[in-house]
mmCIF file of the N, C-alpha and C atoms, coordinates in Angstrom:
data_MODEL
# 
_entry.id   MODEL 
# 
loop_
_atom_site.group_PDB 
_atom_site.id 
_atom_site.type_symbol 
_atom_site.label_atom_id 
_atom_site.label_alt_id 
_atom_site.label_comp_id 
_atom_site.label_asym_id 
_atom_site.label_entity_id 
_atom_site.label_seq_id 
_atom_site.pdbx_PDB_ins_code 
_atom_site.Cartn_x 
_atom_site.Cartn_y 
_atom_site.Cartn_z 
_atom_site.occupancy 
_atom_site.B_iso_or_equiv 
_atom_site.pdbx_formal_charge 
_atom_site.auth_seq_id 
_atom_site.auth_comp_id 
_atom_site.auth_asym_id 
_atom_site.auth_atom_id 
_atom_site.pdbx_PDB_model_num 
ATOM 1   N N  . UNK A 1 1  ? 29.354 7.363   -0.995  1.00 0.00 ? 1  UNK A N  1 
ATOM 2   C CA . UNK A 1 1  ? 28.222 7.367   -0.571  1.00 0.00 ? 1  UNK A CA 1 
ATOM 3   C C  . UNK A 1 1  ? 26.938 7.301   -1.363  1.00 0.00 ? 1  UNK A C  1 
ATOM 4   N N  . UNK A 1 2  ? 26.889 8.567   -2.000  1.00 0.00 ? 2  UNK A N  1 
ATOM 5   C CA . UNK A 1 2  ? 25.979 8.555   -2.807  1.00 0.00 ? 2  UNK A CA 1 
ATOM 6   C C  . UNK A 1 2  ? 26.027 7.699   -4.540  1.00 0.00 ? 2  UNK A C  1 
ATOM 7   N N  . UNK A 1 3  ? 27.715 7.806   -4.964  1.00 0.00 ? 3  UNK A N  1 
ATOM 8   C CA . UNK A 1 3  ? 27.682 6.285   -5.375  1.00 0.00 ? 3  UNK A CA 1 
ATOM 9   C C  . UNK A 1 3  ? 26.833 4.664   -5.445  1.00 0.00 ? 3  UNK A C  1 
ATOM 10  N N  . UNK A 1 4  ? 26.656 4.706   -4.491  1.00 0.00 ? 4  UNK A N  1 
ATOM 11  C CA . UNK A 1 4  ? 26.234 3.244   -3.635  1.00 0.00 ? 4  UNK A CA 1 
ATOM 12  C C  . UNK A 1 4  ? 24.770 3.330   -3.226  1.00 0.00 ? 4  UNK A C  1 
ATOM 13  N N  . UNK A 1 5  ? 24.316 4.754   -2.936  1.00 0.00 ? 5  UNK A N  1 
ATOM 14  C CA . UNK A 1 5  ? 22.721 4.659   -3.154  1.00 0.00 ? 5  UNK A CA 1 
ATOM 15  C C  . UNK A 1 5  ? 22.483 4.961   -5.038  1.00 0.00 ? 5  UNK A C  1 
ATOM 16  N N  . UNK A 1 6  ? 22.862 5.362   -5.928  1.00 0.00 ? 6  UNK A N  1 
ATOM 17  C CA . UNK A 1 6  ? 22.759 5.467   -7.162  1.00 0.00 ? 6  UNK A CA 1 
ATOM 18  C C  . UNK A 1 6  ? 23.188 4.359   -7.372  1.00 0.00 ? 6  UNK A C  1 
ATOM 19  N N  . UNK A 1 7  ? 24.044 3.676   -7.525  1.00 0.00 ? 7  UNK A N  1 
ATOM 20  C CA . UNK A 1 7  ? 23.900 1.649   -8.015  1.00 0.00 ? 7  UNK A CA 1 
ATOM 21  C C  . UNK A 1 7  ? 22.647 1.092   -7.312  1.00 0.00 ? 7  UNK A C  1 
ATOM 22  N N  . UNK A 1 8  ? 22.349 1.172   -6.004  1.00 0.00 ? 8  UNK A N  1 
ATOM 23  C CA . UNK A 1 8  ? 21.128 0.588   -5.952  1.00 0.00 ? 8  UNK A CA 1 
ATOM 24  C C  . UNK A 1 8  ? 20.141 0.913   -5.965  1.00 0.00 ? 8  UNK A C  1 
ATOM 25  N N  . UNK A 1 9  ? 19.514 2.647   -6.681  1.00 0.00 ? 9  UNK A N  1 
ATOM 26  C CA . UNK A 1 9  ? 18.862 2.723   -6.934  1.00 0.00 ? 9  UNK A CA 1 
ATOM 27  C C  . UNK A 1 9  ? 18.697 2.120   -8.491  1.00 0.00 ? 9  UNK A C  1 
ATOM 28  N N  . UNK A 1 10 ? 19.841 1.757   -8.930  1.00 0.00 ? 10 UNK A N  1 
ATOM 29  C CA . UNK A 1 10 ? 19.414 1.899   -11.034 1.00 0.00 ? 10 UNK A CA 1 
ATOM 30  C C  . UNK A 1 10 ? 19.218 0.287   -10.585 1.00 0.00 ? 10 UNK A C  1 
ATOM 31  N N  . UNK A 1 11 ? 19.884 -0.047  -9.486  1.00 0.00 ? 11 UNK A N  1 
ATOM 32  C CA . UNK A 1 11 ? 19.326 -1.856  -9.799  1.00 0.00 ? 11 UNK A CA 1 
ATOM 33  C C  . UNK A 1 11 ? 18.019 -1.650  -9.382  1.00 0.00 ? 11 UNK A C  1 
ATOM 34  N N  . UNK A 1 12 ? 17.285 -1.231  -8.803  1.00 0.00 ? 12 UNK A N  1 
ATOM 35  C CA . UNK A 1 12 ? 15.904 -1.741  -8.385  1.00 0.00 ? 12 UNK A CA 1 
ATOM 36  C C  . UNK A 1 12 ? 15.046 -1.202  -9.763  1.00 0.00 ? 12 UNK A C  1 
ATOM 37  N N  . UNK A 1 13 ? 15.504 -0.212  -10.374 1.00 0.00 ? 13 UNK A N  1 
ATOM 38  C CA . UNK A 1 13 ? 15.043 -0.054  -11.163 1.00 0.00 ? 13 UNK A CA 1 
ATOM 39  C C  . UNK A 1 13 ? 15.444 -0.448  -12.725 1.00 0.00 ? 13 UNK A C  1 
ATOM 40  N N  . UNK A 1 14 ? 16.607 -1.045  -12.880 1.00 0.00 ? 14 UNK A N  1 
ATOM 41  C CA . UNK A 1 14 ? 16.318 -1.701  -13.784 1.00 0.00 ? 14 UNK A CA 1 
ATOM 42  C C  . UNK A 1 14 ? 15.901 -3.365  -13.526 1.00 0.00 ? 14 UNK A C  1 
ATOM 43  N N  . UNK A 1 15 ? 15.443 -4.303  -11.973 1.00 0.00 ? 15 UNK A N  1 
ATOM 44  C CA . UNK A 1 15 ? 14.296 -5.131  -12.123 1.00 0.00 ? 15 UNK A CA 1 
ATOM 45  C C  . UNK A 1 15 ? 13.219 -5.027  -11.921 1.00 0.00 ? 15 UNK A C  1 
ATOM 46  N N  . UNK A 1 16 ? 13.230 -4.183  -11.291 1.00 0.00 ? 16 UNK A N  1 
ATOM 47  C CA . UNK A 1 16 ? 11.200 -3.099  -11.694 1.00 0.00 ? 16 UNK A CA 1 
ATOM 48  C C  . UNK A 1 16 ? 11.128 -3.475  -13.145 1.00 0.00 ? 16 UNK A C  1 
ATOM 49  N N  . UNK A 1 17 ? 11.979 -2.946  -14.269 1.00 0.00 ? 17 UNK A N  1 
ATOM 50  C CA . UNK A 1 17 ? 11.272 -2.520  -15.939 1.00 0.00 ? 17 UNK A CA 1 
ATOM 51  C C  . UNK A 1 17 ? 11.128 -3.650  -16.309 1.00 0.00 ? 17 UNK A C  1 
ATOM 52  N N  . UNK A 1 18 ? 12.592 -4.704  -15.670 1.00 0.00 ? 18 UNK A N  1 
ATOM 53  C CA . UNK A 1 18 ? 12.849 -5.880  -17.733 1.00 0.00 ? 18 UNK A CA 1 
ATOM 54  C C  . UNK A 1 18 ? 12.849 -6.558  -16.713 1.00 0.00 ? 18 UNK A C  1 
ATOM 55  N N  . UNK A 1 19 ? 12.247 -6.823  -14.971 1.00 0.00 ? 19 UNK A N  1 
ATOM 56  C CA . UNK A 1 19 ? 11.721 -8.331  -14.541 1.00 0.00 ? 19 UNK A CA 1 
ATOM 57  C C  . UNK A 1 19 ? 10.572 -8.749  -16.086 1.00 0.00 ? 19 UNK A C  1 
ATOM 58  N N  . UNK A 1 20 ? 11.126 -10.443 -16.368 1.00 0.00 ? 20 UNK A N  1 
ATOM 59  C CA . UNK A 1 20 ? 10.312 -10.803 -16.496 1.00 0.00 ? 20 UNK A CA 1 
ATOM 60  C C  . UNK A 1 20 ? 8.748  -11.849 -15.339 1.00 0.00 ? 20 UNK A C  1 
ATOM 61  N N  . UNK A 1 21 ? 9.257  -11.927 -14.120 1.00 0.00 ? 21 UNK A N  1 
ATOM 62  C CA . UNK A 1 21 ? 8.632  -12.650 -13.125 1.00 0.00 ? 21 UNK A CA 1 
ATOM 63  C C  . UNK A 1 21 ? 7.603  -11.105 -12.928 1.00 0.00 ? 21 UNK A C  1 
ATOM 64  N N  . UNK A 1 22 ? 6.370  -11.773 -12.605 1.00 0.00 ? 22 UNK A N  1 
ATOM 65  C CA . UNK A 1 22 ? 5.139  -10.648 -11.537 1.00 0.00 ? 22 UNK A CA 1 
ATOM 66  C C  . UNK A 1 22 ? 5.598  -11.348 -10.345 1.00 0.00 ? 22 UNK A C  1 
ATOM 67  N N  . UNK A 1 23 ? 4.804  -9.762  -9.394  1.00 0.00 ? 23 UNK A N  1 
ATOM 68  C CA . UNK A 1 23 ? 4.548  -10.522 -8.338  1.00 0.00 ? 23 UNK A CA 1 
ATOM 69  C C  . UNK A 1 23 ? 3.218  -10.296 -7.554  1.00 0.00 ? 23 UNK A C  1 
ATOM 70  N N  . UNK A 1 24 ? 3.220  -11.655 -7.186  1.00 0.00 ? 24 UNK A N  1 
ATOM 71  C CA . UNK A 1 24 ? 1.596  -11.845 -6.590  1.00 0.00 ? 24 UNK A CA 1 
ATOM 72  C C  . UNK A 1 24 ? 1.926  -11.183 -5.109  1.00 0.00 ? 24 UNK A C  1 
ATOM 73  N N  . UNK A 1 25 ? 0.361  -10.591 -4.887  1.00 0.00 ? 25 UNK A N  1 
ATOM 74  C CA . UNK A 1 25 ? 0.002  -9.829  -3.728  1.00 0.00 ? 25 UNK A CA 1 
ATOM 75  C C  . UNK A 1 25 ? -0.496 -11.330 -2.705  1.00 0.00 ? 25 UNK A C  1 
ATOM 76  N N  . UNK A 1 26 ? -0.266 -11.528 -1.842  1.00 0.00 ? 26 UNK A N  1 
ATOM 77  C CA . UNK A 1 26 ? -1.263 -11.799 -1.201  1.00 0.00 ? 26 UNK A CA 1 
ATOM 78  C C  . UNK A 1 26 ? -1.490 -11.017 0.248   1.00 0.00 ? 26 UNK A C  1 
ATOM 79  N N  . UNK A 1 27 ? -3.016 -11.235 0.809   1.00 0.00 ? 27 UNK A N  1 
ATOM 80  C CA . UNK A 1 27 ? -3.595 -9.881  1.315   1.00 0.00 ? 27 UNK A CA 1 
ATOM 81  C C  . UNK A 1 27 ? -3.590 -10.576 2.366   1.00 0.00 ? 27 UNK A C  1 
ATOM 82  N N  . UNK A 1 28 ? -3.857 -9.817  2.716   1.00 0.00 ? 28 UNK A N  1 
ATOM 83  C CA . UNK A 1 28 ? -3.598 -9.951  5.082   1.00 0.00 ? 28 UNK A CA 1 
ATOM 84  C C  . UNK A 1 28 ? -1.927 -10.777 5.190   1.00 0.00 ? 28 UNK A C  1 
ATOM 85  N N  . UNK A 1 29 ? -0.881 -10.252 4.263   1.00 0.00 ? 29 UNK A N  1 
ATOM 86  C CA . UNK A 1 29 ? -0.004 -11.053 4.617   1.00 0.00 ? 29 UNK A CA 1 
ATOM 87  C C  . UNK A 1 29 ? 1.092  -9.978  4.147   1.00 0.00 ? 29 UNK A C  1 
ATOM 88  N N  . UNK A 1 30 ? 2.385  -9.173  5.335   1.00 0.00 ? 30 UNK A N  1 
ATOM 89  C CA . UNK A 1 30 ? 3.964  -8.383  5.030   1.00 0.00 ? 30 UNK A CA 1 
ATOM 90  C C  . UNK A 1 30 ? 4.852  -9.206  5.105   1.00 0.00 ? 30 UNK A C  1 
ATOM 91  N N  . UNK A 1 31 ? 5.789  -9.342  4.841   1.00 0.00 ? 31 UNK A N  1 
ATOM 92  C CA . UNK A 1 31 ? 7.005  -9.372  4.594   1.00 0.00 ? 31 UNK A CA 1 
ATOM 93  C C  . UNK A 1 31 ? 8.221  -8.571  5.534   1.00 0.00 ? 31 UNK A C  1 
ATOM 94  N N  . UNK A 1 32 ? 8.242  -8.659  6.344   1.00 0.00 ? 32 UNK A N  1 
ATOM 95  C CA . UNK A 1 32 ? 9.092  -7.850  6.926   1.00 0.00 ? 32 UNK A CA 1 
ATOM 96  C C  . UNK A 1 32 ? 10.901 -8.341  7.725   1.00 0.00 ? 32 UNK A C  1 
ATOM 97  N N  . UNK A 1 33 ? 11.442 -7.282  7.727   1.00 0.00 ? 33 UNK A N  1 
ATOM 98  C CA . UNK A 1 33 ? 13.444 -7.677  8.826   1.00 0.00 ? 33 UNK A CA 1 
ATOM 99  C C  . UNK A 1 33 ? 13.612 -6.420  9.455   1.00 0.00 ? 33 UNK A C  1 
ATOM 100 N N  . UNK A 1 34 ? 13.809 -7.118  10.607  1.00 0.00 ? 34 UNK A N  1 
ATOM 101 C CA . UNK A 1 34 ? 13.948 -6.729  11.523  1.00 0.00 ? 34 UNK A CA 1 
ATOM 102 C C  . UNK A 1 34 ? 15.159 -6.629  11.790  1.00 0.00 ? 34 UNK A C  1 
ATOM 103 N N  . UNK A 1 35 ? 15.573 -5.604  12.806  1.00 0.00 ? 35 UNK A N  1 
ATOM 104 C CA . UNK A 1 35 ? 16.798 -5.414  13.268  1.00 0.00 ? 35 UNK A CA 1 
ATOM 105 C C  . UNK A 1 35 ? 17.656 -7.081  14.381  1.00 0.00 ? 35 UNK A C  1 
ATOM 106 N N  . UNK A 1 36 ? 17.080 -7.383  15.103  1.00 0.00 ? 36 UNK A N  1 
ATOM 107 C CA . UNK A 1 36 ? 17.548 -8.287  15.238  1.00 0.00 ? 36 UNK A CA 1 
ATOM 108 C C  . UNK A 1 36 ? 16.345 -9.508  15.353  1.00 0.00 ? 36 UNK A C  1 
ATOM 109 N N  . UNK A 1 37 ? 17.187 -11.074 15.162  1.00 0.00 ? 37 UNK A N  1 
ATOM 110 C CA . UNK A 1 37 ? 16.101 -11.924 15.105  1.00 0.00 ? 37 UNK A CA 1 
ATOM 111 C C  . UNK A 1 37 ? 15.117 -11.852 16.483  1.00 0.00 ? 37 UNK A C  1 
ATOM 112 N N  . UNK A 1 38 ? 13.925 -12.127 16.549  1.00 0.00 ? 38 UNK A N  1 
ATOM 113 C CA . UNK A 1 38 ? 12.840 -12.886 17.432  1.00 0.00 ? 38 UNK A CA 1 
ATOM 114 C C  . UNK A 1 38 ? 13.828 -14.324 18.247  1.00 0.00 ? 38 UNK A C  1 
ATOM 115 N N  . UNK A 1 39 ? 14.019 -13.728 19.453  1.00 0.00 ? 39 UNK A N  1 
ATOM 116 C CA . UNK A 1 39 ? 14.089 -15.030 20.276  1.00 0.00 ? 39 UNK A CA 1 
ATOM 117 C C  . UNK A 1 39 ? 13.136 -15.963 21.534  1.00 0.00 ? 39 UNK A C  1 
ATOM 118 N N  . UNK A 1 40 ? 11.704 -14.771 21.327  1.00 0.00 ? 40 UNK A N  1 
ATOM 119 C CA . UNK A 1 40 ? 10.584 -15.648 21.890  1.00 0.00 ? 40 UNK A CA 1 
ATOM 120 C C  . UNK A 1 40 ? 9.571  -15.426 21.038  1.00 0.00 ? 40 UNK A C  1 
ATOM 121 N N  . UNK A 1 41 ? 9.130  -16.310 20.656  1.00 0.00 ? 41 UNK A N  1 
ATOM 122 C CA . UNK A 1 41 ? 7.433  -15.853 20.590  1.00 0.00 ? 41 UNK A CA 1 
ATOM 123 C C  . UNK A 1 41 ? 6.745  -17.195 20.954  1.00 0.00 ? 41 UNK A C  1 
ATOM 124 N N  . UNK A 1 42 ? 5.435  -16.342 20.925  1.00 0.00 ? 42 UNK A N  1 
ATOM 125 C CA . UNK A 1 42 ? 4.437  -17.030 21.745  1.00 0.00 ? 42 UNK A CA 1 
ATOM 126 C C  . UNK A 1 42 ? 2.914  -16.405 21.501  1.00 0.00 ? 42 UNK A C  1 
ATOM 127 N N  . UNK A 1 43 ? 1.442  -17.413 21.746  1.00 0.00 ? 43 UNK A N  1 
ATOM 128 C CA . UNK A 1 43 ? 0.183  -17.065 21.512  1.00 0.00 ? 43 UNK A CA 1 
ATOM 129 C C  . UNK A 1 43 ? -0.450 -16.706 22.430  1.00 0.00 ? 43 UNK A C  1 
ATOM 130 N N  . UNK A 1 44 ? -0.386 -14.842 22.736  1.00 0.00 ? 44 UNK A N  1 
ATOM 131 C CA . UNK A 1 44 ? -1.706 -15.084 23.065  1.00 0.00 ? 44 UNK A CA 1 
ATOM 132 C C  . UNK A 1 44 ? -3.369 -14.742 23.040  1.00 0.00 ? 44 UNK A C  1 
ATOM 133 N N  . UNK A 1 45 ? -4.219 -15.250 24.044  1.00 0.00 ? 45 UNK A N  1 
ATOM 134 C CA . UNK A 1 45 ? -5.167 -14.352 23.546  1.00 0.00 ? 45 UNK A CA 1 
ATOM 135 C C  . UNK A 1 45 ? -5.337 -14.162 22.122  1.00 0.00 ? 45 UNK A C  1 
ATOM 136 N N  . UNK A 1 46 ? -4.533 -15.448 20.680  1.00 0.00 ? 46 UNK A N  1 
ATOM 137 C CA . UNK A 1 46 ? -4.588 -15.523 19.250  1.00 0.00 ? 46 UNK A CA 1 
ATOM 138 C C  . UNK A 1 46 ? -4.104 -14.135 18.710  1.00 0.00 ? 46 UNK A C  1 
ATOM 139 N N  . UNK A 1 47 ? -3.084 -13.420 19.807  1.00 0.00 ? 47 UNK A N  1 
ATOM 140 C CA . UNK A 1 47 ? -2.519 -12.638 19.022  1.00 0.00 ? 47 UNK A CA 1 
ATOM 141 C C  . UNK A 1 47 ? -0.999 -12.675 18.800  1.00 0.00 ? 47 UNK A C  1 
ATOM 142 N N  . UNK A 1 48 ? 0.304  -13.066 18.391  1.00 0.00 ? 48 UNK A N  1 
ATOM 143 C CA . UNK A 1 48 ? 1.950  -13.274 18.786  1.00 0.00 ? 48 UNK A CA 1 
ATOM 144 C C  . UNK A 1 48 ? 2.377  -12.237 19.284  1.00 0.00 ? 48 UNK A C  1 
ATOM 145 N N  . UNK A 1 49 ? 2.817  -12.620 20.552  1.00 0.00 ? 49 UNK A N  1 
ATOM 146 C CA . UNK A 1 49 ? 3.839  -12.178 21.457  1.00 0.00 ? 49 UNK A CA 1 
ATOM 147 C C  . UNK A 1 49 ? 5.395  -12.755 20.957  1.00 0.00 ? 49 UNK A C  1 
ATOM 148 N N  . UNK A 1 50 ? 5.935  -11.555 21.015  1.00 0.00 ? 50 UNK A N  1 
ATOM 149 C CA . UNK A 1 50 ? 7.623  -11.870 20.928  1.00 0.00 ? 50 UNK A CA 1 
ATOM 150 C C  . UNK A 1 50 ? 8.371  -11.168 22.348  1.00 0.00 ? 50 UNK A C  1 
ATOM 151 N N  . UNK A 1 51 ? 9.835  -11.005 22.011  1.00 0.00 ? 51 UNK A N  1 
ATOM 152 C CA . UNK A 1 51 ? 10.887 -10.636 23.624  1.00 0.00 ? 51 UNK A CA 1 
ATOM 153 C C  . UNK A 1 51 ? 10.876 -9.166  22.537  1.00 0.00 ? 51 UNK A C  1 
ATOM 154 N N  . UNK A 1 52 ? 10.294 -8.983  21.802  1.00 0.00 ? 52 UNK A N  1 
ATOM 155 C CA . UNK A 1 52 ? 10.014 -7.180  21.098  1.00 0.00 ? 52 UNK A CA 1 
ATOM 156 C C  . UNK A 1 52 ? 8.940  -6.233  21.172  1.00 0.00 ? 52 UNK A C  1 
ATOM 157 N N  . UNK A 1 53 ? 9.050  -5.663  22.197  1.00 0.00 ? 53 UNK A N  1 
ATOM 158 C CA . UNK A 1 53 ? 7.384  -5.107  22.715  1.00 0.00 ? 53 UNK A CA 1 
ATOM 159 C C  . UNK A 1 53 ? 7.219  -4.421  20.856  1.00 0.00 ? 53 UNK A C  1 
ATOM 160 N N  . UNK A 1 54 ? 7.761  -3.169  20.674  1.00 0.00 ? 54 UNK A N  1 
ATOM 161 C CA . UNK A 1 54 ? 8.400  -2.300  19.399  1.00 0.00 ? 54 UNK A CA 1 
ATOM 162 C C  . UNK A 1 54 ? 6.696  -3.353  18.238  1.00 0.00 ? 54 UNK A C  1 
ATOM 163 N N  . UNK A 1 55 ? 7.381  -4.509  18.126  1.00 0.00 ? 55 UNK A N  1 
ATOM 164 C CA . UNK A 1 55 ? 6.628  -5.581  17.657  1.00 0.00 ? 55 UNK A CA 1 
ATOM 165 C C  . UNK A 1 55 ? 4.787  -5.944  18.315  1.00 0.00 ? 55 UNK A C  1 
ATOM 166 N N  . UNK A 1 56 ? 4.936  -6.173  19.986  1.00 0.00 ? 56 UNK A N  1 
ATOM 167 C CA . UNK A 1 56 ? 4.133  -6.414  19.668  1.00 0.00 ? 56 UNK A CA 1 
ATOM 168 C C  . UNK A 1 56 ? 3.081  -5.374  20.231  1.00 0.00 ? 56 UNK A C  1 
ATOM 169 N N  . UNK A 1 57 ? 3.442  -4.099  19.951  1.00 0.00 ? 57 UNK A N  1 
ATOM 170 C CA . UNK A 1 57 ? 2.411  -3.310  20.372  1.00 0.00 ? 57 UNK A CA 1 
ATOM 171 C C  . UNK A 1 57 ? 1.780  -3.205  18.323  1.00 0.00 ? 57 UNK A C  1 
ATOM 172 N N  . UNK A 1 58 ? 2.432  -3.731  17.657  1.00 0.00 ? 58 UNK A N  1 
ATOM 173 C CA . UNK A 1 58 ? 1.696  -3.675  15.554  1.00 0.00 ? 58 UNK A CA 1 
ATOM 174 C C  . UNK A 1 58 ? 1.168  -5.539  16.099  1.00 0.00 ? 58 UNK A C  1 
ATOM 175 N N  . UNK A 1 59 ? 1.818  -6.017  16.749  1.00 0.00 ? 59 UNK A N  1 
ATOM 176 C CA . UNK A 1 59 ? 0.679  -7.606  16.847  1.00 0.00 ? 59 UNK A CA 1 
ATOM 177 C C  . UNK A 1 59 ? -0.487 -7.310  16.721  1.00 0.00 ? 59 UNK A C  1 
ATOM 178 N N  . UNK A 1 60 ? -0.746 -6.725  18.388  1.00 0.00 ? 60 UNK A N  1 
ATOM 179 C CA . UNK A 1 60 ? -1.872 -6.327  18.718  1.00 0.00 ? 60 UNK A CA 1 
ATOM 180 C C  . UNK A 1 60 ? -3.298 -5.377  17.863  1.00 0.00 ? 60 UNK A C  1 
ATOM 181 N N  . UNK A 1 61 ? -2.398 -4.636  17.378  1.00 0.00 ? 61 UNK A N  1 
ATOM 182 C CA . UNK A 1 61 ? -3.246 -3.447  16.500  1.00 0.00 ? 61 UNK A CA 1 
ATOM 183 C C  . UNK A 1 61 ? -3.666 -4.185  15.168  1.00 0.00 ? 61 UNK A C  1 
ATOM 184 N N  . UNK A 1 62 ? -2.624 -4.904  15.058  1.00 0.00 ? 62 UNK A N  1 
ATOM 185 C CA . UNK A 1 62 ? -3.191 -5.197  13.496  1.00 0.00 ? 62 UNK A CA 1 
ATOM 186 C C  . UNK A 1 62 ? -3.567 -6.839  13.210  1.00 0.00 ? 62 UNK A C  1 
ATOM 187 N N  . UNK A 1 63 ? -3.473 -7.403  14.870  1.00 0.00 ? 63 UNK A N  1 
ATOM 188 C CA . UNK A 1 63 ? -4.374 -9.192  15.267  1.00 0.00 ? 63 UNK A CA 1 
ATOM 189 C C  . UNK A 1 63 ? -3.310 -10.095 14.267  1.00 0.00 ? 63 UNK A C  1 
ATOM 190 N N  . UNK A 1 64 ? -1.905 -9.907  14.628  1.00 0.00 ? 64 UNK A N  1 
ATOM 191 C CA . UNK A 1 64 ? -1.059 -10.577 13.925  1.00 0.00 ? 64 UNK A CA 1 
ATOM 192 C C  . UNK A 1 64 ? -0.739 -12.055 14.138  1.00 0.00 ? 64 UNK A C  1 
ATOM 193 N N  . UNK A 1 65 ? -1.212 -13.028 13.742  1.00 0.00 ? 65 UNK A N  1 
ATOM 194 C CA . UNK A 1 65 ? -2.023 -14.408 14.864  1.00 0.00 ? 65 UNK A CA 1 
ATOM 195 C C  . UNK A 1 65 ? -1.063 -15.332 14.172  1.00 0.00 ? 65 UNK A C  1 
ATOM 196 N N  . UNK A 1 66 ? -0.056 -15.188 13.400  1.00 0.00 ? 66 UNK A N  1 
ATOM 197 C CA . UNK A 1 66 ? 1.215  -16.140 12.461  1.00 0.00 ? 66 UNK A CA 1 
ATOM 198 C C  . UNK A 1 66 ? 2.582  -15.525 12.048  1.00 0.00 ? 66 UNK A C  1 
ATOM 199 N N  . UNK A 1 67 ? 3.705  -15.565 13.112  1.00 0.00 ? 67 UNK A N  1 
ATOM 200 C CA . UNK A 1 67 ? 5.224  -15.349 12.338  1.00 0.00 ? 67 UNK A CA 1 
ATOM 201 C C  . UNK A 1 67 ? 5.752  -16.308 12.857  1.00 0.00 ? 67 UNK A C  1 
ATOM 202 N N  . UNK A 1 68 ? 5.957  -16.866 10.842  1.00 0.00 ? 68 UNK A N  1 
ATOM 203 C CA . UNK A 1 68 ? 7.178  -17.148 10.826  1.00 0.00 ? 68 UNK A CA 1 
ATOM 204 C C  . UNK A 1 68 ? 8.007  -16.519 9.839   1.00 0.00 ? 68 UNK A C  1 
ATOM 205 N N  . UNK A 1 69 ? 9.520  -17.748 10.469  1.00 0.00 ? 69 UNK A N  1 
ATOM 206 C CA . UNK A 1 69 ? 10.855 -17.148 9.519   1.00 0.00 ? 69 UNK A CA 1 
ATOM 207 C C  . UNK A 1 69 ? 10.519 -17.046 7.858   1.00 0.00 ? 69 UNK A C  1 
ATOM 208 N N  . UNK A 1 70 ? 11.022 -16.651 6.842   1.00 0.00 ? 70 UNK A N  1 
ATOM 209 C CA . UNK A 1 70 ? 11.268 -16.901 5.773   1.00 0.00 ? 70 UNK A CA 1 
ATOM 210 C C  . UNK A 1 70 ? 12.419 -17.642 5.308   1.00 0.00 ? 70 UNK A C  1 
ATOM 211 N N  . UNK A 1 71 ? 13.043 -17.664 6.109   1.00 0.00 ? 71 UNK A N  1 
ATOM 212 C CA . UNK A 1 71 ? 14.260 -18.612 5.451   1.00 0.00 ? 71 UNK A CA 1 
ATOM 213 C C  . UNK A 1 71 ? 14.962 -19.699 6.878   1.00 0.00 ? 71 UNK A C  1 
ATOM 214 N N  . UNK A 1 72 ? 14.529 -20.758 6.416   1.00 0.00 ? 72 UNK A N  1 
ATOM 215 C CA . UNK A 1 72 ? 14.462 -22.433 7.445   1.00 0.00 ? 72 UNK A CA 1 
ATOM 216 C C  . UNK A 1 72 ? 15.745 -22.297 7.725   1.00 0.00 ? 72 UNK A C  1 
ATOM 217 N N  . UNK A 1 73 ? 16.478 -22.807 9.220   1.00 0.00 ? 73 UNK A N  1 
ATOM 218 C CA . UNK A 1 73 ? 18.084 -23.161 9.377   1.00 0.00 ? 73 UNK A CA 1 
ATOM 219 C C  . UNK A 1 73 ? 18.672 -22.156 8.816   1.00 0.00 ? 73 UNK A C  1 
ATOM 220 N N  . UNK A 1 74 ? 18.270 -21.182 8.593   1.00 0.00 ? 74 UNK A N  1 
ATOM 221 C CA . UNK A 1 74 ? 18.727 -19.904 8.586   1.00 0.00 ? 74 UNK A CA 1 
ATOM 222 C C  . UNK A 1 74 ? 20.199 -19.501 9.627   1.00 0.00 ? 74 UNK A C  1 
ATOM 223 N N  . UNK A 1 75 ? 21.373 -18.407 9.280   1.00 0.00 ? 75 UNK A N  1 
ATOM 224 C CA . UNK A 1 75 ? 21.915 -17.730 9.901   1.00 0.00 ? 75 UNK A CA 1 
ATOM 225 C C  . UNK A 1 75 ? 22.626 -16.716 9.260   1.00 0.00 ? 75 UNK A C  1 
ATOM 226 N N  . UNK A 1 76 ? 22.637 -15.396 10.445  1.00 0.00 ? 76 UNK A N  1 
ATOM 227 C CA . UNK A 1 76 ? 22.577 -14.015 10.282  1.00 0.00 ? 76 UNK A CA 1 
ATOM 228 C C  . UNK A 1 76 ? 21.481 -12.838 9.237   1.00 0.00 ? 76 UNK A C  1 
ATOM 229 N N  . UNK A 1 77 ? 22.025 -12.585 8.499   1.00 0.00 ? 77 UNK A N  1 
ATOM 230 C CA . UNK A 1 77 ? 21.114 -11.914 8.241   1.00 0.00 ? 77 UNK A CA 1 
ATOM 231 C C  . UNK A 1 77 ? 19.539 -12.197 7.724   1.00 0.00 ? 77 UNK A C  1 
ATOM 232 N N  . UNK A 1 78 ? 20.206 -13.726 7.259   1.00 0.00 ? 78 UNK A N  1 
ATOM 233 C CA . UNK A 1 78 ? 18.375 -14.343 6.583   1.00 0.00 ? 78 UNK A CA 1 
ATOM 234 C C  . UNK A 1 78 ? 17.737 -14.083 7.917   1.00 0.00 ? 78 UNK A C  1 
ATOM 235 N N  . UNK A 1 79 ? 18.008 -14.075 9.304   1.00 0.00 ? 79 UNK A N  1 
ATOM 236 C CA . UNK A 1 79 ? 17.374 -15.194 10.322  1.00 0.00 ? 79 UNK A CA 1 
ATOM 237 C C  . UNK A 1 79 ? 16.976 -13.700 10.547  1.00 0.00 ? 79 UNK A C  1 
ATOM 238 N N  . UNK A 1 80 ? 16.169 -13.057 9.910   1.00 0.00 ? 80 UNK A N  1 
ATOM 239 C CA . UNK A 1 80 ? 15.542 -11.283 10.006  1.00 0.00 ? 80 UNK A CA 1 
ATOM 240 C C  . UNK A 1 80 ? 15.366 -11.527 9.671   1.00 0.00 ? 80 UNK A C  1 
ATOM 241 N N  . UNK A 1 81 ? 14.186 -11.998 8.399   1.00 0.00 ? 81 UNK A N  1 
ATOM 242 C CA . UNK A 1 81 ? 13.269 -11.448 7.198   1.00 0.00 ? 81 UNK A CA 1 
ATOM 243 C C  . UNK A 1 81 ? 12.154 -13.231 8.223   1.00 0.00 ? 81 UNK A C  1 
ATOM 244 N N  . UNK A 1 82 ? 10.584 -12.533 8.117   1.00 0.00 ? 82 UNK A N  1 
ATOM 245 C CA . UNK A 1 82 ? 9.913  -12.853 8.063   1.00 0.00 ? 82 UNK A CA 1 
ATOM 246 C C  . UNK A 1 82 ? 7.979  -12.940 7.415   1.00 0.00 ? 82 UNK A C  1 
ATOM 247 N N  . UNK A 1 83 ? 7.579  -13.165 8.348   1.00 0.00 ? 83 UNK A N  1 
ATOM 248 C CA . UNK A 1 83 ? 6.061  -13.404 6.988   1.00 0.00 ? 83 UNK A CA 1 
ATOM 249 C C  . UNK A 1 83 ? 5.288  -13.344 8.510   1.00 0.00 ? 83 UNK A C  1 
# 
């Protein structure tokens, strides 16, 4: 397990130091990965609500008005990423 963590950290460090790409900060936007993909998504009073209560609490607190999958027509782990 330690070996996996070490290799992962090494890859992250290597990527961040030697990457030629620059990442752009987008104000008022976050990317998330959830344990289970959202099954239901609604707009209630301008705020996104889903079938997952934990998300609804954050959505209400931070006034989330948009929730879109990052990878369209995806399966497996890729279904869990949202913007």
